[in-house]
N, C-alpha and C positions, 0 to 999 in steps of 0.2 A: 628775336630780340632776345637777349637772354635775361637771367634774374635781375645782375647787376645793371641793365639797362634799365630794366622798369622800375628799380627800385633806389638808385642812388641817392633821389632828392629826398628820402627816407631816413640817409644817415644823418643821425645825431651826435651832439658831443659829450652827451651825459656818460659818467662817469660812475658805476657803481661799486658798494664794496664786497669782498668775500667772506664776511665775516657771517653771513649767514647762508653761506653756500652750499648746496647739496649736488655733488654730480651727477648731471641728465645724461642720458641716453637720449639722442634722436637719430632719426632714420634722415642719412642723405637725400638733400632736395625737399626736406620735410619743412624747411625754412628756406625763404628767397636768400639770396646773397647779403643782402643789407639787414636783414633781420639778424642771419648769423652774425655779421660784423658788427651790429650794435651788441647783441645779447652776449657776446663770447670775446670776440679780439678786442674790442675796443674796450668791453669793461675786465678783460683780462683774468678771465676765466675759465676753467677746464672743462671737455664734458668729451663724450664718446659717441661717434658716429658710426653707424650701421650701412653696411651696404655700398663701402668705400670701393673695393676692389672688385664687384661682381662684373664691371666691364673690363677689366684692366688681360691684356694679353698673356700674361704672366699668369693669371690666376686657371689658367688651362695648360699652358706649356712648363711650369714651374711645379704643380702640385698633381699627386695621384689622388685624384675625386673619388676613386674606390674607397681607398685607404684614407683620406682627408690626411696625409701627409705629403714631405718632400718627395718630388720624383726626381730619385737621384740618378736615375739613370738618363734620365732626359736631361738634366741640368751639366751634368758632365759632357753629354754630347756637344751641347750648346757653348758652355762656357769651360770646357776643360783646361783649354790652354793659356785661360788668363791670370794675371798675377793678382794675388789677392793679400791685404792685410789681415795677420789673425794674430790676435791675443790669448795669453794663460790665464785662464778664469780661475787657478787654482792659487794666484798669486795675490797675497794681502796687500794690496798697496794699490797703486797706478798702473793698471793694466798697460799703459802707454809704452811704461818702461819695458815691456817684455814682447813687444808687437814685432812680430816677424813678417816676412813676404813671402809665402808659397805658391808653386800652382794650383788652381781652384782646382784640379783632379785630385790633387795630393790631400786636399781638406776635404773634398767628397766622399774620398777611399777612407780617411779618419771616420768621418760623420757616419757613414753607412755602416761601417764594422763596428762601431762603437758599442760596447757590451760592458757595464761596470760590473756585473755578476762574474766577468773572468779576471777581474782585476785591472781594468784598464781605468785608471780615477782619473788621468787628467782631462779637464774639460778645456777643452777651444772653444774661440769664438770668433767668427768673421765680422769685423766689424769696421765700420767706415768706409767700407769699398764704393770707389766714385766710377761705379758699372756705368752712369749714364754717359760719363764725360771718354770714359773708354769706351763704349758703344755708341757714338750719336745716333746712329741711325734704328738702333732696336728699340723698337717702339711698347716697352714692355709694360708700361702704366703712364698713366697720365695724371696732372696734379689736380685735386678737388677742387673742384669749382669757389668753395670757402676759403681757397689757401692760395690763390692765384694773385694778392698784392703783395709781392715779394719783392723787394729791392735789392735785399743779397744776391739771390741769384740770378735776377735780370741782370746785373752788374757783372757777375761774376762770368756768366755766359758772354754779354757784351764784349768783356775784354778778354776773354779765353784763357782765364784765370783758374785757381782751384775753388770748386763749387761747393756748395754746403747742402750736398743731396749725396743720400748715402743708401747701399743696401746693407742689411744686417742678418745673418745666417746662424744659426746655433744650435746644438743638440739640447735636449732637454737638462737643466741645470746651471745653464751659461748664463751670465747675468754681468748689469753694467752697474759700477759702483756709484754712490752718492756722491750727487754733482748738481750744478745748473748749468743751462746751456751757454755755449760760447755767445761772446757779445750781449750777455743779457737775452739772447734772442728768444721768438716763440720758436715751438718744435712740433710737426705733425708726423705722427707715424701709424702707419699702416699694416697689419698683419696680413700678408698673402695665404700664410695659411700658420696655423698653432695658436700656441696662448701664454701671453703675457700677464707679469705679474705687476703693478705699478704702485711704491707709496711714493704719494705726493704730498709736499708740505706748502703751505703757503709763505709767501715773503714774510721774513723774519722770525720764523721756527726754527730754521738753521743755525742761527746765533746759540742754539740751547746745545748744539754739538761740538762747537769750536774747543781744542785742547788750548793748552797753555801756549802752546807757541803760533797759534791761530789757523792749526789745521782741520781739517774733518776726518772722522773717521772714512774707512771705504764701504765696510757693511753696517749701516744703518740699524738694523734689527736690534745688534747685542745693544743698543742704548735708549731704545725707545723705551716710553713709560707714560704716566697719566697725564703729566704737564706737557705734553706735547700734542699740538693738534696736528693731525697729519690726515689724509684719505688713501684708503686701501683699494684700488680698481681691480679691475679682471678685464683683460681686452682680449677678444676669441677673433676667430678666422673672420676675414674680410671684416673688420671693425677698425676705426682711426680713431685717434684722441690726439684731441687738441690741449699742449701744453703751453701753459703762458709764460709770458716773461718773468724771470727770476723765483718760479717756483723750483725747488729742489726735488730730487726724484731719485729712488734707485728702483731699476727694471730688473724681473728675473723671469726668463722663460721656463714656463712650466710643461711646457711641451718641445718637441722638434720645431722653431717656428724660422719664418722668414718676414722679413718687415722692408718697409720702403721709409724713410726717414728725411726727411727737410729740418734746416736750420733756416728761420727766416725773419726778416725786418719788415717793416712797413711804419707809416706813420704812428701809430697807435705805441709803437714800442721803441721807435727812433731816438726817442730821449733818455729811455732807460740804457741803451748803447752807448750814446755819447757822454752820459753821464758817469757810467760805469768805466768808461776811457779815460776822462779823467781823473775818476777816485784812485785808478792804476796809476797815473803817471804822479799823482800826490805820493802817492806811496812811493816812488821810484824816487821820485825828489827829496823826500825824508830820508831814503836810506842813503844817498849819497849825499846830504846837504854841505857835510864840512867840507866839499869840494868847489861849492857852487862858486867862488871866484876863478875859477879855474877859465881860461880861455876853451868856449864849446862845451861848457857844460850842460847847456839847455838844449844843444843838438845832441850830445850823449843822452842825457836822459830820454828823448824821442827812439834813439836805438834800443834802449833798454826798455822802452815802453812796448815797442814793436815786437820784440823779444818775449816778453811777459803777456801782452793783450791779445798780438796778432796786428795789431793795427798801430800805427799811430796816426798823432796830430795831420800829416800831409795825406797820409794813406786815407785817413777818415773825409777829410776833405775832398780829394780825387772821387772818391763815392758818391759824396750826396751832391756834388758838383754836375756828375754824370747824369743821376738822375733827375736833378732840376734841369741839365738841356732837354734830356728826353720829353720833358713835360710841360716845358716852355715850347718846344718845337712841335709839341701836340697842340698845346692852343693855338699855337700861329698858323698852323695849315690844317687842322679838323682832323688829322689822323690820329686813331686811337692807340693807346698804349697797353701791354700786356704781357704778361709772364704765364704763356700757355692761353688758356680761354677761361672767360670771356675776356673781350676789350672793356675799358671804363670810362664812360662818358664825362663831360667837362666838369660836372660840379665834384667828380671824385676827385679830379686830377687840381682842381682849383684848391681844395682841401689836401693834398699832398703838398702842394707849393707853398701854402701858408704854413703848415710847420715846417718845410724845408727853408724856408725864408728865418723862422726861429733858430733852425740850427746855424744856418749860416751865420746870422749876428752874433750868435756863442762864440763860431770859432774863430772870429774876429777880433772878440774881446781876449778869447785865449793865446793866439798868437801874437797878440799886440804885449800883452802882459809880459810874455814870457821874450819879448822883443827877437823871437825867432827869425833867424835867416832863410833866403832862398824859398818863401813863399809869396805866391801870385797874388797878391790882396785884391790888385785892380780886376782881377778876372772875379772873384767873388764881389766885391763891390758891384760890378755889373749886374751878377747874375741877382743881388738884392733890387739894385734898382729896376729891373726888368719885371721882376715877380710886384715888386711896389706898383708900378703901373697897372696890375691886374685889379687893383682892390681900392 
């Protein structure tokens, strides 16, 4: 029996404030699943977790244990023919604007031979590599138990679409610009080898950095002052970090570093994701409001929203209905659902469904308000009815 099986009944609905937060360090498995769920995930509070990677195959296959650095030779043998996304960290702006694709063997050759003292100042960073999708039979890691309630990647794997599971590899000096994660999602990141420095900002603090055009600087270090509340965290080899929803952050590799990262959503932050989608829709509608009497205006707004946010209302509704169907099926059949391990018991699934029900009702309101066409409201109403029967 897993920790989640034993402790699901102890999950509470208590929300805590971050105002008195100090970022703690805990050891993997020092808390039960439900204790971690209540203390960090549901409370939207960050933490560092030790011993996350110790049983991962990547720990032995990707790391030169004698030197405590990436095993370039072994990595090249295993993945040399893979195509990988690489960005230029010298670019002062959105690094995705200069993203390019190259063979992994080319990136490893650059990385292994990079020497700043000889004038090679280019800093390249392998980011957002969907290695698990490319090599589904390669068991190079497993999802830590604390992070297994993951609707976003559950849906992505079930539908065989792009997931939100990534590998990052970069030399000392590579970095990620100031940002909040996609969809206002949670994220977790674990260092297979190396050291990262994180600057974490509680929700709302980021507003101090907006310029007159509503944009953020890429490098926040130049803009810090005594009026800003933020946390500076060092993440070492083998450690994982939990980054809550809506916490802006910037990350620096202090050594040659390899990490595995997930963005993820569950009942604790699905409302953040939904509200963020609607906020982005309001921005789109305001941008082209002078055309709102044109035929198909609402549908065009949905196309723009999809390009801006990564999902529109239809995409989001399909996502939530899929998760609802799986949990209703679990209640009906007694077959547990899981993303990796552990599996979750009935009390956990019922609480998922209660949150899903609230979201489905909100979707109906937004669809009806905009008179959007081609939506299967009957299907949504049926799911709401089936969920209501359980409570």
